[in-house]
C-alpha positions in Angstrom: 17.7 3.9 -24.7 14.1 3.3 -24.6 12.2 4.1 -21.4 8.4 4.4 -20.4 7.8 8.1 -19.8 4.8 9.5 -18.0 3.6 11.8 -20.6 1.1 13.6 -18.4 -0.6 12.6 -15.1 -3.5 10.3 -15.6 -4.7 6.8 -16.5 -2.5 4.0 -17.8 -2.7 5.4 -21.4 -0.2 8.2 -20.5 2.5 5.6 -20.3 4.6 5.9 -23.5 7.7 4.0 -24.6 10.1 6.7 -25.8 13.7 7.2 -27.0 15.7 9.0 -24.0 19.2 9.6 -23.0 21.2 6.8 -21.4 21.6 7.4 -17.5 25.0 8.4 -16.3 26.7 6.6 -13.3 28.3 8.2 -10.3 31.5 6.8 -8.6 29.4 4.7 -6.3 27.0 3.5 -8.8 26.6 0.7 -11.3 24.8 0.7 -14.7 22.5 -2.3 -15.1 21.4 -3.5 -18.5 17.8 -4.4 -17.6 16.4 -7.9 -18.1 13.1 -7.2 -16.3 11.4 -4.8 -13.9 8.3 -5.2 -11.9 5.0 -3.1 -11.4 4.6 -1.9 -7.9 1.3 -0.1 -6.9 3.5 3.0 -6.1 4.1 3.1 -9.9 0.4 3.7 -10.5 0.3 6.4 -7.8 3.3 8.1 -9.4 1.4 7.9 -12.8 -1.4 9.7 -11.3 0.8 12.5 -10.0 0.7 11.7 -6.2 4.0 10.0 -5.6 7.0 12.0 -7.3 10.3 10.5 -7.5 12.8 11.7 -4.8 15.1 14.4 -5.7 17.8 13.4 -8.0 16.1 10.2 -8.8 15.2 9.0 -12.5 11.8 10.5 -13.6 10.7 7.1 -15.1 8.8 4.7 -13.0 10.2 1.3 -11.7 11.3 0.5 -8.2 13.3 -2.7 -8.8 15.0 -4.6 -11.7 17.2 -7.5 -12.7 19.8 -7.5 -15.3 23.5 -7.5 -16.2 26.1 -5.2 -15.0 27.3 -3.0 -17.8 29.5 -0.5 -16.1 30.8 0.4 -12.6 31.8 3.6 -10.9 35.3 4.2 -9.7 34.6 3.3 -6.1 32.7 0.2 -6.9 34.7 -2.9 -5.8 32.1 -5.7 -5.4 30.3 -5.7 -8.6 32.0 -6.5 -12.1 31.0 -6.1 -15.7 28.8 -9.1 -16.6 27.6 -9.8 -13.1 24.0 -11.0 -13.0 22.2 -8.9 -10.4 19.0 -7.5 -9.3 18.4 -4.2 -7.4 16.3 -1.9 -5.3 15.7 1.6 -7.3 14.4 5.0 -6.4 13.0 5.0 -10.0 14.0 4.2 -13.6 13.2 0.4 -13.8 10.7 0.8 -16.8 13.7 1.4 -19.2 16.5 -0.5 -21.0 19.2 0.6 -18.6 19.4 2.1 -15.0 22.1 3.6 -12.8 21.9 2.5 -9.2 24.0 3.1 -6.0 26.1 -0.2 -5.6 24.8 -0.8 -1.9 21.2 -1.4 -3.5 22.4 -4.2 -5.7 22.0 -7.9 -4.9 23.3 -11.1 -6.6 20.8 -13.1 -8.4 20.0 -16.1 -6.0 21.1 -19.5 -7.3 18.5 -21.4 -8.9 16.4 -18.2 -9.8 16.3 -17.1 -13.5 17.6 -13.6 -14.2 14.1 -12.5 -15.2 12.3 -13.8 -12.2 14.9 -12.2 -10.0 13.1 -8.9 -10.7 10.2 -10.0 -8.7 12.3 -9.9 -5.2 14.0 -6.7 -4.5 11.0 -4.3 -3.6 8.9 -7.1 -1.8 12.0 -8.4 0.1 13.3 -5.0 1.3 9.8 -3.9 2.2 8.8 -6.9 4.2 12.1 -7.7 5.9 12.5 -4.0 6.9 9.1 -3.5 8.2 7.9 -6.8 9.6 11.3 -8.1 10.8 13.8 -5.3 11.4 11.3 -2.9 12.8 8.3 -5.0 14.0 10.6 -7.7 15.3 8.3 -10.7 14.1 9.8 -13.9 15.5 9.5 -17.6 15.5 6.2 -18.8 17.4 4.4 -15.6 16.9 1.2 -14.8 14.9 1.2 -12.5 11.8 -1.8 -11.1 9.9 -1.2 -9.9 6.4 -3.8 -7.9 4.5 -3.9 -7.9 0.8 -2.2 -11.3 1.0 -2.4 -12.2 -2.7 -0.3 -9.1 -3.9 3.5 -9.4 -4.4 4.2 -8.2 -0.9 1.7 -10.5 0.5 2.7 -13.6 -1.4 6.3 -13.0 -0.4 5.5 -12.1 3.4 3.6 -15.5 3.7 6.5 -17.5 2.6 9.2 -15.8 4.5 7.0 -15.8 7.8 6.4 -19.5 7.5 9.9 -20.1 6.9 10.7 -18.1 10.2 8.3 -20.4 12.2 5.5 -17.9 12.2 1.6 -18.7 12.3 0.3 -16.8 9.4 -3.3 -15.2 9.0 -4.3 -13.6 5.7 -7.1 -11.6 4.3 -8.0 -11.6 0.6 -11.1 -10.8 -1.5 -11.8 -14.1 -3.3 -11.7 -17.8 -2.8 -9.3 -18.4 -5.5 -6.8 -15.8 -3.9 -7.2 -17.4 -0.4 -6.6 -21.0 -2.0 -3.4 -19.6 -3.5 -2.4 -18.1 -0.1 -3.2 -21.5 1.5 -1.0 -23.3 -0.9 1.8 -20.8 0.0 1.4 -22.0 3.6 -1.0 -19.5 5.2 -2.6 -21.1 8.3 -5.8 -19.0 8.5 -7.4 -17.6 5.5 -10.2 -14.8 5.7 -12.3 -13.7 3.0 -12.8 -9.9 4.0 -15.7 -9.6 1.8 -17.8 -12.1 3.7 -16.2 -12.4 7.1 -15.2 -10.0 9.9 -11.5 -10.4 10.2 -11.3 -9.1 13.8 -13.9 -11.7 15.0 -12.2 -14.5 13.1 -8.6 -13.5 14.3 -9.9 -13.4 18.1 -11.6 -16.8 17.4 -8.5 -18.4 16.2 -6.3 -17.0 18.9 -8.4 -17.8 21.9 -9.4 -14.1 22.1 -5.9 -12.8 22.2 -5.3 -11.4 18.8 -2.2 -11.6 16.6 1.3 -10.2 17.4 2.0 -8.3 14.2 -0.2 -7.0 11.3 1.1 -5.7 8.0 -1.5 -3.3 6.5 -1.9 -1.7 3.1 -5.5 -0.4 3.7 -5.0 2.4 6.0 -7.7 4.6 7.5 -10.8 2.2 7.2 -8.8 -0.7 8.8 -7.2 1.2 11.5 -9.4 0.6 14.4 -10.2 -3.0 13.3 -6.5 -3.6 13.3 -5.9 -2.2 16.7 -8.8 -4.5 18.0 -7.2 -7.4 16.3 -3.8 -7.0 18.1 -2.5 -9.0 21.1 -0.8 -7.3 24.2 2.5 -5.8 23.0 1.2 -6.1 19.3 2.7 -4.2 16.5 0.9 -2.7 13.5 2.8 -1.7 10.5 1.2 0.3 7.7 2.8 0.4 4.3 -0.1 1.8 2.2 -3.3 3.7 2.2 -5.4 1.9 -0.5 -8.8 2.5 1.6 -7.9 6.2 2.5 -5.9 8.1 5.0 -8.3 9.6 7.5 -10.1 7.8 10.3 -11.5 8.2 13.7 -9.9 6.0 16.3 -10.4 4.9 20.0 -6.9 5.0 21.6 -7.8 3.1 24.7 -6.4 -0.4 23.3 -3.1 1.4 22.6 -2.4 2.1 26.2 -4.2 -1.0 27.6 -2.4 -3.6 25.5 0.9 -1.5 24.8 0.4 -1.5 21.2 3.0 -0.1 18.6 1.9 1.6 15.5 4.6 2.3 12.6 4.6 3.2 9.0 7.0 3.4 6.3 7.7 3.5 2.6 10.9 2.4 1.0 11.4 4.9 -1.8 12.2 7.9 0.1 14.8 6.4 2.4 18.3 7.6 2.2 20.8 5.4 0.1 22.7 4.6 3.3 19.4 3.3 4.8 18.5 1.2 1.8 22.0 -0.2 1.8 21.6 -1.3 5.4 18.2 -3.0 4.6 19.6 -4.6 1.2 22.5 -6.0 3.2 20.1 -7.6 5.8 17.9 -8.9 3.1 21.0 -10.5 1.5 21.9 -12.1 4.8 18.6 -13.2 6.0 16.2 -13.7 2.8 18.6 -14.8 0.1 19.4 -18.1 1.9 15.8 -18.9 2.2 15.3 -18.3 -1.6 18.4 -20.4 -2.4 17.0 -23.1 -0.3 13.7 -23.1 -2.2 11.8 -22.0 0.8 10.7 -18.8 -0.8 9.9 -18.7 -4.4 9.2 -16.0 -7.0 5.4 -15.6 -7.6 5.0 -14.1 -11.0 1.5 -13.7 -12.4 2.3 -12.3 -15.8 4.9 -10.5 -17.9 4.3 -7.9 -20.5 6.8 -6.2 -23.0 8.0 -2.7 -21.8 5.8 -1.1 -24.6 2.7 -2.7 -22.9 3.3 -0.9 -19.6 -0.2 0.7 -19.9 -1.8 -2.9 -19.9 0.4 -4.0 -16.9 -1.0 -1.0 -15.0 -4.5 -1.9 -16.0 -4.0 -5.4 -14.6 -2.4 -4.0 -11.4 -5.3 -1.7 -10.8 -7.8 -4.3 -11.5 -6.4 -6.4 -8.5 -7.2 -9.6 -10.4 -3.5 -10.7 -10.3 -1.9 -12.9 -7.7 1.8 -12.1 -7.1 4.1 -9.9 -9.2 3.7 -8.4 -12.7 6.9 -8.0 -14.6 7.8 -5.8 -17.5 10.5 -7.1 -20.0 12.4 -4.6 -22.3 
């Protein structure tokens, strides 16, 4: 099969489409003939050499896909050859085929094209596990999303609004903020021209928000803590601004704050299966009902993975970037 190989660590140009061996499936796995995969920021970090795949995972990038089941392992009962599915992967999405544990596979939601279904697994599993399962965001609460025009952000806005949450967002341009507003965001903050802490306080009568989803890390840590309500929860899923900071811990104690962080890639297959099952139960009905839509900015052929990475790293996009074999 063809797959995108990281020929050496470096810029987008190191991504090359090459002929490689077909994946072999284990007894608990399915083989998917890939219709589409999506580009995640983690892929760009892997390309630069800082985010190696977990032990035993495919060396090729790609953390999600959609496609058709081509073969099933001996212990797999739910999935049949020919099923239209999408899946959360530990790697290997930038290819024509991928082997994946059966517990990480989801049906394509009714009303969603096979190609667009590739836009959901990583964002749905990340947001549902962090914001809802771990931070327990619930109806009537307030929620701040940083980097709200990203794939994660555009999904988080929609699912939070569907759950009856008041949504605050930050983004770096008026165009991105307008898009977020159209998706349902209640308070839109341009982080380049406004202090998000002051605006959050102003909009919440001085209280702060209940939950924050952050991908910036170090530079936002203190400001995020300052933006949280009593019993507030900060969840960190990325460090785009850096990993080191100095912090005043007083607020943590005074307001009983919780700080958590997680990635999805290095979770065990058992843990991923639990998340995928919760996503199917809680998120898939919202997609089927048209309350959460796939936000796809652009699709590239697999051979143009380098161009797709350039676009991702430019941050000009809104929503997801797909790759199609």
